[in-house]
N, CA, C and O atoms as a Maestro MAE file, in Angstrom:
{
 s_m_m2io_version
 :::
 2.0.0
}

f_m_ct {
 s_m_title
 :::
 protein
 m_atom[308] {
  # First column is atom index #
  i_m_mmod_type
  r_m_x_coord
  r_m_y_coord
  r_m_z_coord
  i_m_residue_number
  s_m_chain_name
  s_m_pdb_residue_name
  s_m_pdb_atom_name
  i_m_atomic_number
  :::
  1 25 0.700 -1.032 -0.101 1 A "MET " " N  " 7
  2 3 0.061 0.068 -0.156 1 A "MET " " CA " 6
  3 2 1.070 1.374 0.174 1 A "MET " " C  " 6
  4 15 2.126 1.463 0.799 1 A "MET " " O  " 8
  5 25 0.214 2.365 -0.567 2 A "SER " " N  " 7
  6 3 1.133 3.350 -0.478 2 A "SER " " CA " 6
  7 2 0.773 4.180 1.017 2 A "SER " " C  " 6
  8 15 -0.233 3.942 1.686 2 A "SER " " O  " 8
  9 25 1.826 5.201 1.374 3 A "GLU " " N  " 7
  10 3 1.832 5.799 2.541 3 A "GLU " " CA " 6
  11 2 0.852 6.437 2.926 3 A "GLU " " C  " 6
  12 15 0.004 6.706 2.076 3 A "GLU " " O  " 8
  13 25 0.651 6.874 4.288 4 A "PRO " " N  " 7
  14 3 -0.724 7.931 4.767 4 A "PRO " " CA " 6
  15 2 -0.107 9.359 3.826 4 A "PRO " " C  " 6
  16 15 1.012 9.793 3.553 4 A "PRO " " O  " 8
  17 25 -1.624 9.795 3.515 5 A "VAL " " N  " 7
  18 3 -1.572 11.320 3.031 5 A "VAL " " CA " 6
  19 2 -0.776 12.330 3.915 5 A "VAL " " C  " 6
  20 15 -0.081 13.234 3.451 5 A "VAL " " O  " 8
  21 25 -0.970 12.052 5.346 6 A "GLU " " N  " 7
  22 3 -0.222 12.881 5.776 6 A "GLU " " CA " 6
  23 2 1.105 12.719 5.744 6 A "GLU " " C  " 6
  24 15 1.702 13.759 6.023 6 A "GLU " " O  " 8
  25 25 1.945 11.592 5.455 7 A "GLN " " N  " 7
  26 3 2.939 11.966 5.593 7 A "GLN " " CA " 6
  27 2 3.652 12.746 3.903 7 A "GLN " " C  " 6
  28 15 4.781 13.229 3.815 7 A "GLN " " O  " 8
  29 25 2.834 12.683 2.978 8 A "ASN " " N  " 7
  30 3 3.063 12.919 1.659 8 A "ASN " " CA " 6
  31 2 2.724 14.644 1.765 8 A "ASN " " C  " 6
  32 15 2.737 15.167 0.651 8 A "ASN " " O  " 8
  33 25 2.469 15.465 2.745 9 A "ILE " " N  " 7
  34 3 2.491 16.788 3.074 9 A "ILE " " CA " 6
  35 2 3.339 17.335 3.924 9 A "ILE " " C  " 6
  36 15 3.476 17.003 5.101 9 A "ILE " " O  " 8
  37 25 4.204 18.582 3.078 10 A "LYS " " N  " 7
  38 3 4.954 19.060 3.240 10 A "LYS " " CA " 6
  39 2 4.676 20.263 4.266 10 A "LYS " " C  " 6
  40 15 3.966 21.113 3.729 10 A "LYS " " O  " 8
  41 25 4.980 20.538 5.406 11 A "GLU " " N  " 7
  42 3 4.714 21.699 6.498 11 A "GLU " " CA " 6
  43 2 5.841 23.123 6.047 11 A "GLU " " C  " 6
  44 15 5.944 24.173 6.682 11 A "GLU " " O  " 8
  45 25 6.289 22.895 5.283 12 A "GLU " " N  " 7
  46 3 6.851 24.430 4.694 12 A "GLU " " CA " 6
  47 2 6.653 25.181 4.245 12 A "GLU " " C  " 6
  48 15 6.236 24.774 3.160 12 A "GLU " " O  " 8
  49 25 6.621 26.356 4.247 13 A "ILE " " N  " 7
  50 3 5.593 27.286 3.525 13 A "ILE " " CA " 6
  51 2 6.602 28.511 3.185 13 A "ILE " " C  " 6
  52 15 7.204 28.945 4.167 13 A "ILE " " O  " 8
  53 25 6.867 29.114 1.978 14 A "THR " " N  " 7
  54 3 7.997 29.674 1.243 14 A "THR " " CA " 6
  55 2 7.255 30.843 1.126 14 A "THR " " C  " 6
  56 15 6.323 30.903 0.325 14 A "THR " " O  " 8
  57 25 7.571 31.799 1.852 15 A "PRO " " N  " 7
  58 3 6.917 33.209 1.855 15 A "PRO " " CA " 6
  59 2 7.372 33.827 0.337 15 A "PRO " " C  " 6
  60 15 8.380 33.550 -0.313 15 A "PRO " " O  " 8
  61 25 6.208 34.811 -0.012 16 A "VAL " " N  " 7
  62 3 6.166 35.321 -0.960 16 A "VAL " " CA " 6
  63 2 6.128 37.033 -1.085 16 A "VAL " " C  " 6
  64 15 5.205 37.814 -0.854 16 A "VAL " " O  " 8
  65 25 7.729 37.308 -1.616 17 A "GLU " " N  " 7
  66 3 7.746 38.849 -1.676 17 A "GLU " " CA " 6
  67 2 6.561 39.717 -1.440 17 A "GLU " " C  " 6
  68 15 5.625 39.366 -2.158 17 A "GLU " " O  " 8
  69 25 6.346 40.506 -0.847 18 A "SER " " N  " 7
  70 3 5.182 41.634 -0.453 18 A "SER " " CA " 6
  71 2 6.183 42.696 -1.052 18 A "SER " " C  " 6
  72 15 7.354 42.998 -0.820 18 A "SER " " O  " 8
  73 25 4.772 43.323 -2.315 19 A "LYS " " N  " 7
  74 3 5.309 44.239 -3.110 19 A "LYS " " CA " 6
  75 2 4.019 44.671 -3.432 19 A "LYS " " C  " 6
  76 15 3.004 43.975 -3.439 19 A "LYS " " O  " 8
  77 25 4.180 46.661 -3.876 20 A "PRO " " N  " 7
  78 3 2.949 47.310 -3.989 20 A "PRO " " CA " 6
  79 2 2.263 46.367 -5.212 20 A "PRO " " C  " 6
  80 15 3.042 45.661 -5.852 20 A "PRO " " O  " 8
  81 25 0.697 46.335 -5.584 21 A "VAL " " N  " 7
  82 3 -0.045 46.030 -6.421 21 A "VAL " " CA " 6
  83 2 0.083 47.610 -7.373 21 A "VAL " " C  " 6
  84 15 0.182 48.634 -6.697 21 A "VAL " " O  " 8
  85 25 0.078 47.714 -8.603 22 A "GLU " " N  " 7
  86 3 -0.110 48.791 -9.626 22 A "GLU " " CA " 6
  87 2 -1.667 48.149 -10.277 22 A "GLU " " C  " 6
  88 15 -1.774 47.074 -10.867 22 A "GLU " " O  " 8
  89 25 -2.716 49.056 -10.007 23 A "THR " " N  " 7
  90 3 -3.886 49.118 -11.120 23 A "THR " " CA " 6
  91 2 -3.795 49.722 -12.408 23 A "THR " " C  " 6
  92 15 -2.865 50.311 -12.958 23 A "THR " " O  " 8
  93 25 -4.850 49.475 -12.740 24 A "LYS " " N  " 7
  94 3 -4.575 50.079 -14.232 24 A "LYS " " CA " 6
  95 2 -4.765 51.421 -14.213 24 A "LYS " " C  " 6
  96 15 -4.379 51.919 -15.270 24 A "LYS " " O  " 8
  97 25 -5.170 52.152 -13.500 25 A "ARG " " N  " 7
  98 3 -5.324 53.479 -13.184 25 A "ARG " " CA " 6
  99 2 -4.039 53.789 -12.727 25 A "ARG " " C  " 6
  100 15 -3.775 54.982 -12.874 25 A "ARG " " O  " 8
  101 25 -3.162 53.128 -12.230 26 A "GLY " " N  " 7
  102 3 -1.657 53.874 -11.757 26 A "GLY " " CA " 6
  103 2 -1.349 53.921 -10.350 26 A "GLY " " C  " 6
  104 15 -0.314 54.371 -9.857 26 A "GLY " " O  " 8
  105 25 -2.314 53.429 -9.758 27 A "ILE " " N  " 7
  106 3 -2.475 53.825 -8.150 27 A "ILE " " CA " 6
  107 2 -1.898 52.038 -7.494 27 A "ILE " " C  " 6
  108 15 -2.205 50.861 -7.680 27 A "ILE " " O  " 8
  109 25 -0.907 52.847 -6.663 28 A "GLU " " N  " 7
  110 3 -0.075 51.560 -6.174 28 A "GLU " " CA " 6
  111 2 -1.024 51.065 -4.716 28 A "GLU " " C  " 6
  112 15 -1.278 51.854 -3.805 28 A "GLU " " O  " 8
  113 25 -1.414 49.772 -4.730 29 A "LEU " " N  " 7
  114 3 -1.653 49.087 -3.730 29 A "LEU " " CA " 6
  115 2 -1.210 48.817 -2.621 29 A "LEU " " C  " 6
  116 15 -0.059 48.837 -3.056 29 A "LEU " " O  " 8
  117 25 -1.061 48.566 -1.516 30 A "PRO " " N  " 7
  118 3 -0.280 47.395 -0.474 30 A "PRO " " CA " 6
  119 2 -1.067 46.000 -0.568 30 A "PRO " " C  " 6
  120 15 -2.214 45.553 -0.573 30 A "PRO " " O  " 8
  121 25 0.510 45.523 -0.654 31 A "PRO " " N  " 7
  122 3 -0.053 44.036 -0.994 31 A "PRO " " CA " 6
  123 2 -1.204 43.522 0.169 31 A "PRO " " C  " 6
  124 15 -1.420 44.028 1.270 31 A "PRO " " O  " 8
  125 25 -1.952 42.183 -0.548 32 A "PRO " " N  " 7
  126 3 -2.837 41.977 0.788 32 A "PRO " " CA " 6
  127 2 -2.741 41.711 2.006 32 A "PRO " " C  " 6
  128 15 -1.777 41.133 2.507 32 A "PRO " " O  " 8
  129 25 -3.701 42.094 2.586 33 A "GLY " " N  " 7
  130 3 -3.290 41.974 4.350 33 A "GLY " " CA " 6
  131 2 -2.884 42.859 4.572 33 A "GLY " " C  " 6
  132 15 -3.001 42.967 5.793 33 A "GLY " " O  " 8
  133 25 -2.213 44.062 4.026 34 A "LYS " " N  " 7
  134 3 -1.872 45.215 4.496 34 A "LYS " " CA " 6
  135 2 -2.792 46.337 4.580 34 A "LYS " " C  " 6
  136 15 -3.811 46.195 3.902 34 A "LYS " " O  " 8
  137 25 -2.675 47.568 5.335 35 A "PRO " " N  " 7
  138 3 -3.924 48.201 5.679 35 A "PRO " " CA " 6
  139 2 -3.907 49.217 4.008 35 A "PRO " " C  " 6
  140 15 -3.014 49.014 3.186 35 A "PRO " " O  " 8
  141 25 -4.774 50.023 3.815 36 A "LEU " " N  " 7
  142 3 -4.721 50.938 2.534 36 A "LEU " " CA " 6
  143 2 -4.652 52.072 3.233 36 A "LEU " " C  " 6
  144 15 -4.000 52.991 2.736 36 A "LEU " " O  " 8
  145 25 -5.369 52.291 4.671 37 A "GLY " " N  " 7
  146 3 -4.975 53.476 4.836 37 A "GLY " " CA " 6
  147 2 -5.992 54.308 4.621 37 A "GLY " " C  " 6
  148 15 -6.609 53.925 3.627 37 A "GLY " " O  " 8
  149 25 -6.578 55.524 5.212 38 A "GLN " " N  " 7
  150 3 -7.882 56.208 4.765 38 A "GLN " " CA " 6
  151 2 -7.827 57.246 3.748 38 A "GLN " " C  " 6
  152 15 -8.944 57.643 3.417 38 A "GLN " " O  " 8
  153 25 -6.725 57.867 3.085 39 A "GLN " " N  " 7
  154 3 -6.351 58.515 2.189 39 A "GLN " " CA " 6
  155 2 -6.533 57.570 1.076 39 A "GLN " " C  " 6
  156 15 -7.114 58.127 0.144 39 A "GLN " " O  " 8
  157 25 -6.229 56.277 0.828 40 A "LEU " " N  " 7
  158 3 -5.996 55.833 -0.215 40 A "LEU " " CA " 6
  159 2 -7.505 55.074 -0.760 40 A "LEU " " C  " 6
  160 15 -8.030 55.066 -1.873 40 A "LEU " " O  " 8
  161 25 -7.958 54.408 0.658 41 A "ALA " " N  " 7
  162 3 -9.733 54.207 0.634 41 A "ALA " " CA " 6
  163 2 -10.541 55.006 -0.121 41 A "ALA " " C  " 6
  164 15 -11.296 54.804 -1.072 41 A "ALA " " O  " 8
  165 25 -10.116 56.235 0.700 42 A "LEU " " N  " 7
  166 3 -11.052 57.258 -0.036 42 A "LEU " " CA " 6
  167 2 -11.031 57.742 -1.469 42 A "LEU " " C  " 6
  168 15 -11.958 57.956 -2.251 42 A "LEU " " O  " 8
  169 25 -9.754 57.854 -1.598 43 A "GLU " " N  " 7
  170 3 -9.632 57.908 -3.633 43 A "GLU " " CA " 6
  171 2 -10.268 56.817 -3.735 43 A "GLU " " C  " 6
  172 15 -11.335 57.057 -4.300 43 A "GLU " " O  " 8
  173 25 -10.139 55.408 -3.403 44 A "LEU " " N  " 7
  174 3 -10.721 54.116 -4.320 44 A "LEU " " CA " 6
  175 2 -12.305 53.909 -4.295 44 A "LEU " " C  " 6
  176 15 -12.958 53.162 -5.023 44 A "LEU " " O  " 8
  177 25 -12.780 54.781 -3.243 45 A "LEU " " N  " 7
  178 3 -14.037 54.551 -2.852 45 A "LEU " " CA " 6
  179 2 -14.642 55.782 -3.980 45 A "LEU " " C  " 6
  180 15 -15.585 55.546 -4.735 45 A "LEU " " O  " 8
  181 25 -14.041 56.888 -3.943 46 A "CYS " " N  " 7
  182 3 -14.493 57.871 -4.891 46 A "CYS " " CA " 6
  183 2 -14.380 57.399 -6.325 46 A "CYS " " C  " 6
  184 15 -15.275 57.464 -7.168 46 A "CYS " " O  " 8
  185 25 -13.204 56.932 -6.481 47 A "ARG " " N  " 7
  186 3 -13.441 56.121 -8.399 47 A "ARG " " CA " 6
  187 2 -14.155 55.195 -8.459 47 A "ARG " " C  " 6
  188 15 -14.190 54.700 -9.586 47 A "ARG " " O  " 8
  189 25 -15.066 54.483 -7.363 48 A "ALA " " N  " 7
  190 3 -15.526 53.611 -7.312 48 A "ALA " " CA " 6
  191 2 -17.127 54.102 -7.997 48 A "ALA " " C  " 6
  192 15 -17.755 53.452 -8.833 48 A "ALA " " O  " 8
  193 25 -17.490 55.233 -7.465 49 A "VAL " " N  " 7
  194 3 -18.497 55.951 -7.586 49 A "VAL " " CA " 6
  195 2 -18.536 56.479 -8.532 49 A "VAL " " C  " 6
  196 15 -19.702 56.784 -8.784 49 A "VAL " " O  " 8
  197 25 -17.758 56.838 -9.382 50 A "HIS " " N  " 7
  198 3 -17.238 57.426 -10.710 50 A "HIS " " CA " 6
  199 2 -17.566 56.424 -11.918 50 A "HIS " " C  " 6
  200 15 -18.342 56.710 -12.830 50 A "HIS " " O  " 8
  201 25 -16.970 55.381 -11.818 51 A "LEU " " N  " 7
  202 3 -17.121 53.871 -12.347 51 A "LEU " " CA " 6
  203 2 -18.657 53.908 -12.976 51 A "LEU " " C  " 6
  204 15 -19.171 53.988 -14.092 51 A "LEU " " O  " 8
  205 25 -19.226 53.767 -11.125 52 A "ALA " " N  " 7
  206 3 -20.331 53.086 -11.270 52 A "ALA " " CA " 6
  207 2 -21.336 54.072 -12.143 52 A "ALA " " C  " 6
  208 15 -22.058 53.559 -12.997 52 A "ALA " " O  " 8
  209 25 -21.362 55.396 -11.926 53 A "GLN " " N  " 7
  210 3 -21.907 56.146 -12.229 53 A "GLN " " CA " 6
  211 2 -21.771 56.206 -13.814 53 A "GLN " " C  " 6
  212 15 -22.781 56.500 -14.454 53 A "GLN " " O  " 8
  213 25 -20.420 55.909 -14.572 54 A "SER " " N  " 7
  214 3 -20.280 56.063 -15.772 54 A "SER " " CA " 6
  215 2 -21.258 54.976 -16.681 54 A "SER " " C  " 6
  216 15 -21.775 55.138 -17.787 54 A "SER " " O  " 8
  217 25 -21.289 53.859 -15.790 55 A "ARG " " N  " 7
  218 3 -22.037 52.873 -16.133 55 A "ARG " " CA " 6
  219 2 -23.306 52.764 -16.036 55 A "ARG " " C  " 6
  220 15 -23.903 51.701 -16.209 55 A "ARG " " O  " 8
  221 25 -23.790 53.738 -15.778 56 A "GLY " " N  " 7
  222 3 -25.144 54.150 -15.473 56 A "GLY " " CA " 6
  223 2 -25.625 53.479 -13.916 56 A "GLY " " C  " 6
  224 15 -26.723 52.922 -13.901 56 A "GLY " " O  " 8
  225 25 -24.998 53.516 -12.899 57 A "ALA " " N  " 7
  226 3 -25.950 52.347 -11.652 57 A "ALA " " CA " 6
  227 2 -26.683 53.394 -10.888 57 A "ALA " " C  " 6
  228 15 -27.531 53.003 -10.086 57 A "ALA " " O  " 8
  229 25 -26.434 54.900 -11.051 58 A "TYR " " N  " 7
  230 3 -27.099 55.609 -10.188 58 A "TYR " " CA " 6
  231 2 -28.238 56.534 -11.348 58 A "TYR " " C  " 6
  232 15 -28.120 56.603 -12.572 58 A "TYR " " O  " 8
  233 25 -29.258 57.133 -10.521 59 A "LYS " " N  " 7
  234 3 -30.408 57.875 -10.796 59 A "LYS " " CA " 6
  235 2 -29.360 59.286 -10.437 59 A "LYS " " C  " 6
  236 15 -28.524 59.517 -9.563 59 A "LYS " " O  " 8
  237 25 -29.945 60.110 -11.701 60 A "LEU " " N  " 7
  238 3 -29.081 61.404 -11.420 60 A "LEU " " CA " 6
  239 2 -29.501 62.618 -10.294 60 A "LEU " " C  " 6
  240 15 -29.046 63.758 -10.194 60 A "LEU " " O  " 8
  241 25 -30.419 62.011 -9.585 61 A "GLU " " N  " 7
  242 3 -30.436 62.730 -8.219 61 A "GLU " " CA " 6
  243 2 -29.264 62.060 -7.171 61 A "GLU " " C  " 6
  244 15 -28.487 62.690 -6.453 61 A "GLU " " O  " 8
  245 25 -29.387 60.589 -7.314 62 A "GLU " " N  " 7
  246 3 -28.182 59.613 -6.432 62 A "GLU " " CA " 6
  247 2 -27.149 60.435 -6.843 62 A "GLU " " C  " 6
  248 15 -26.469 60.881 -5.919 62 A "GLU " " O  " 8
  249 25 -26.891 60.706 -7.762 63 A "ALA " " N  " 7
  250 3 -25.501 61.056 -8.524 63 A "ALA " " CA " 6
  251 2 -25.052 62.151 -7.836 63 A "ALA " " C  " 6
  252 15 -24.139 62.167 -7.011 63 A "ALA " " O  " 8
  253 25 -25.793 63.153 -8.242 64 A "SER " " N  " 7
  254 3 -25.219 64.515 -7.152 64 A "SER " " CA " 6
  255 2 -25.296 64.395 -5.990 64 A "SER " " C  " 6
  256 15 -24.565 65.079 -5.274 64 A "SER " " O  " 8
  257 25 -26.116 63.577 -5.495 65 A "VAL " " N  " 7
  258 3 -25.672 63.502 -3.415 65 A "VAL " " CA " 6
  259 2 -24.179 62.833 -3.392 65 A "VAL " " C  " 6
  260 15 -23.443 62.900 -2.407 65 A "VAL " " O  " 8
  261 25 -23.845 62.194 -4.586 66 A "PHE " " N  " 7
  262 3 -22.618 61.201 -4.274 66 A "PHE " " CA " 6
  263 2 -21.625 62.093 -4.379 66 A "PHE " " C  " 6
  264 15 -20.708 62.167 -3.560 66 A "PHE " " O  " 8
  265 25 -21.785 63.083 -5.748 67 A "LEU " " N  " 7
  266 3 -20.837 63.994 -6.153 67 A "LEU " " CA " 6
  267 2 -20.848 65.230 -5.111 67 A "LEU " " C  " 6
  268 15 -20.018 66.121 -5.292 67 A "LEU " " O  " 8
  269 25 -21.420 65.288 -4.425 68 A "ARG " " N  " 7
  270 3 -21.362 66.920 -3.086 68 A "ARG " " CA " 6
  271 2 -20.797 65.593 -2.093 68 A "ARG " " C  " 6
  272 15 -19.927 66.209 -1.478 68 A "ARG " " O  " 8
  273 25 -20.753 64.617 -1.715 69 A "ALA " " N  " 7
  274 3 -20.057 64.336 -0.400 69 A "ALA " " CA " 6
  275 2 -18.577 63.858 -1.334 69 A "ALA " " C  " 6
  276 15 -17.672 63.710 -0.513 69 A "ALA " " O  " 8
  277 25 -18.220 63.659 -2.355 70 A "ILE " " N  " 7
  278 3 -16.839 63.521 -2.827 70 A "ILE " " CA " 6
  279 2 -16.013 64.710 -2.825 70 A "ILE " " C  " 6
  280 15 -14.850 64.674 -2.422 70 A "ILE " " O  " 8
  281 25 -16.696 66.009 -3.362 71 A "ASN " " N  " 7
  282 3 -16.407 67.324 -3.636 71 A "ASN " " CA " 6
  283 2 -16.000 67.645 -2.327 71 A "ASN " " C  " 6
  284 15 -15.169 68.546 -2.210 71 A "ASN " " O  " 8
  285 25 -16.607 66.838 -0.886 72 A "GLU " " N  " 7
  286 3 -16.109 67.269 0.632 72 A "GLU " " CA " 6
  287 2 -14.535 67.199 0.925 72 A "GLU " " C  " 6
  288 15 -13.692 67.897 1.490 72 A "GLU " " O  " 8
  289 25 -14.595 65.913 0.197 73 A "PHE " " N  " 7
  290 3 -12.641 65.649 0.339 73 A "PHE " " CA " 6
  291 2 -12.036 65.641 -0.706 73 A "PHE " " C  " 6
  292 15 -11.012 64.958 -0.670 73 A "PHE " " O  " 8
  293 25 -12.256 66.134 -1.647 74 A "THR " " N  " 7
  294 3 -11.492 66.484 -2.588 74 A "THR " " CA " 6
  295 2 -10.804 68.152 -3.125 74 A "THR " " C  " 6
  296 15 -11.516 69.153 -3.202 74 A "THR " " O  " 8
  297 25 -9.630 68.142 -3.379 75 A "VAL " " N  " 7
  298 3 -9.200 69.390 -3.261 75 A "VAL " " CA " 6
  299 2 -9.201 70.189 -4.939 75 A "VAL " " C  " 6
  300 15 -8.349 69.719 -5.693 75 A "VAL " " O  " 8
  301 25 -10.038 71.269 -5.497 76 A "LYS " " N  " 7
  302 3 -9.576 71.780 -6.651 76 A "LYS " " CA " 6
  303 2 -8.519 72.230 -6.596 76 A "LYS " " C  " 6
  304 15 -8.128 72.849 -5.606 76 A "LYS " " O  " 8
  305 25 -7.565 71.958 -7.998 77 A "ASN " " N  " 7
  306 3 -6.740 72.947 -8.586 77 A "ASN " " CA " 6
  307 2 -7.086 74.060 -9.150 77 A "ASN " " C  " 6
  308 15 -6.228 74.810 -9.614 77 A "ASN " " O  " 8
  :::
 }
 m_bond[307] {
  # First column is bond index #
  i_m_from
  i_m_to
  i_m_order
  :::
  1 1 2 1
  2 2 3 1
  3 3 4 2
  4 3 5 1
  5 5 6 1
  6 6 7 1
  7 7 8 2
  8 7 9 1
  9 9 10 1
  10 10 11 1
  11 11 12 2
  12 11 13 1
  13 13 14 1
  14 14 15 1
  15 15 16 2
  16 15 17 1
  17 17 18 1
  18 18 19 1
  19 19 20 2
  20 19 21 1
  21 21 22 1
  22 22 23 1
  23 23 24 2
  24 23 25 1
  25 25 26 1
  26 26 27 1
  27 27 28 2
  28 27 29 1
  29 29 30 1
  30 30 31 1
  31 31 32 2
  32 31 33 1
  33 33 34 1
  34 34 35 1
  35 35 36 2
  36 35 37 1
  37 37 38 1
  38 38 39 1
  39 39 40 2
  40 39 41 1
  41 41 42 1
  42 42 43 1
  43 43 44 2
  44 43 45 1
  45 45 46 1
  46 46 47 1
  47 47 48 2
  48 47 49 1
  49 49 50 1
  50 50 51 1
  51 51 52 2
  52 51 53 1
  53 53 54 1
  54 54 55 1
  55 55 56 2
  56 55 57 1
  57 57 58 1
  58 58 59 1
  59 59 60 2
  60 59 61 1
  61 61 62 1
  62 62 63 1
  63 63 64 2
  64 63 65 1
  65 65 66 1
  66 66 67 1
  67 67 68 2
  68 67 69 1
  69 69 70 1
  70 70 71 1
  71 71 72 2
  72 71 73 1
  73 73 74 1
  74 74 75 1
  75 75 76 2
  76 75 77 1
  77 77 78 1
  78 78 79 1
  79 79 80 2
  80 79 81 1
  81 81 82 1
  82 82 83 1
  83 83 84 2
  84 83 85 1
  85 85 86 1
  86 86 87 1
  87 87 88 2
  88 87 89 1
  89 89 90 1
  90 90 91 1
  91 91 92 2
  92 91 93 1
  93 93 94 1
  94 94 95 1
  95 95 96 2
  96 95 97 1
  97 97 98 1
  98 98 99 1
  99 99 100 2
  100 99 101 1
  101 101 102 1
  102 102 103 1
  103 103 104 2
  104 103 105 1
  105 105 106 1
  106 106 107 1
  107 107 108 2
  108 107 109 1
  109 109 110 1
  110 110 111 1
  111 111 112 2
  112 111 113 1
  113 113 114 1
  114 114 115 1
  115 115 116 2
  116 115 117 1
  117 117 118 1
  118 118 119 1
  119 119 120 2
  120 119 121 1
  121 121 122 1
  122 122 123 1
  123 123 124 2
  124 123 125 1
  125 125 126 1
  126 126 127 1
  127 127 128 2
  128 127 129 1
  129 129 130 1
  130 130 131 1
  131 131 132 2
  132 131 133 1
  133 133 134 1
  134 134 135 1
  135 135 136 2
  136 135 137 1
  137 137 138 1
  138 138 139 1
  139 139 140 2
  140 139 141 1
  141 141 142 1
  142 142 143 1
  143 143 144 2
  144 143 145 1
  145 145 146 1
  146 146 147 1
  147 147 148 2
  148 147 149 1
  149 149 150 1
  150 150 151 1
  151 151 152 2
  152 151 153 1
  153 153 154 1
  154 154 155 1
  155 155 156 2
  156 155 157 1
  157 157 158 1
  158 158 159 1
  159 159 160 2
  160 159 161 1
  161 161 162 1
  162 162 163 1
  163 163 164 2
  164 163 165 1
  165 165 166 1
  166 166 167 1
  167 167 168 2
  168 167 169 1
  169 169 170 1
  170 170 171 1
  171 171 172 2
  172 171 173 1
  173 173 174 1
  174 174 175 1
  175 175 176 2
  176 175 177 1
  177 177 178 1
  178 178 179 1
  179 179 180 2
  180 179 181 1
  181 181 182 1
  182 182 183 1
  183 183 184 2
  184 183 185 1
  185 185 186 1
  186 186 187 1
  187 187 188 2
  188 187 189 1
  189 189 190 1
  190 190 191 1
  191 191 192 2
  192 191 193 1
  193 193 194 1
  194 194 195 1
  195 195 196 2
  196 195 197 1
  197 197 198 1
  198 198 199 1
  199 199 200 2
  200 199 201 1
  201 201 202 1
  202 202 203 1
  203 203 204 2
  204 203 205 1
  205 205 206 1
  206 206 207 1
  207 207 208 2
  208 207 209 1
  209 209 210 1
  210 210 211 1
  211 211 212 2
  212 211 213 1
  213 213 214 1
  214 214 215 1
  215 215 216 2
  216 215 217 1
  217 217 218 1
  218 218 219 1
  219 219 220 2
  220 219 221 1
  221 221 222 1
  222 222 223 1
  223 223 224 2
  224 223 225 1
  225 225 226 1
  226 226 227 1
  227 227 228 2
  228 227 229 1
  229 229 230 1
  230 230 231 1
  231 231 232 2
  232 231 233 1
  233 233 234 1
  234 234 235 1
  235 235 236 2
  236 235 237 1
  237 237 238 1
  238 238 239 1
  239 239 240 2
  240 239 241 1
  241 241 242 1
  242 242 243 1
  243 243 244 2
  244 243 245 1
  245 245 246 1
  246 246 247 1
  247 247 248 2
  248 247 249 1
  249 249 250 1
  250 250 251 1
  251 251 252 2
  252 251 253 1
  253 253 254 1
  254 254 255 1
  255 255 256 2
  256 255 257 1
  257 257 258 1
  258 258 259 1
  259 259 260 2
  260 259 261 1
  261 261 262 1
  262 262 263 1
  263 263 264 2
  264 263 265 1
  265 265 266 1
  266 266 267 1
  267 267 268 2
  268 267 269 1
  269 269 270 1
  270 270 271 1
  271 271 272 2
  272 271 273 1
  273 273 274 1
  274 274 275 1
  275 275 276 2
  276 275 277 1
  277 277 278 1
  278 278 279 1
  279 279 280 2
  280 279 281 1
  281 281 282 1
  282 282 283 1
  283 283 284 2
  284 283 285 1
  285 285 286 1
  286 286 287 1
  287 287 288 2
  288 287 289 1
  289 289 290 1
  290 290 291 1
  291 291 292 2
  292 291 293 1
  293 293 294 1
  294 294 295 1
  295 295 296 2
  296 295 297 1
  297 297 298 1
  298 298 299 1
  299 299 300 2
  300 299 301 1
  301 301 302 1
  302 302 303 1
  303 303 304 2
  304 303 305 1
  305 305 306 1
  306 306 307 1
  307 307 308 2
  :::
 }
}
């Protein structure tokens, strides 16, 4: 007979080097499991709202409320 399954399992885990992940829009995200930070999290949420609006996810009235909320956090150049 063959060996029991437990003897074939190795308990060694090789760590993978953690480095930031770059998204399509050029934002570098920390590796999974690391905190985003409030500034980055807010930026990602704002981009998500804009993306959803561009796909027609909200009514015009709802979109205007989200825009007002985003404008509270963004700086105009």
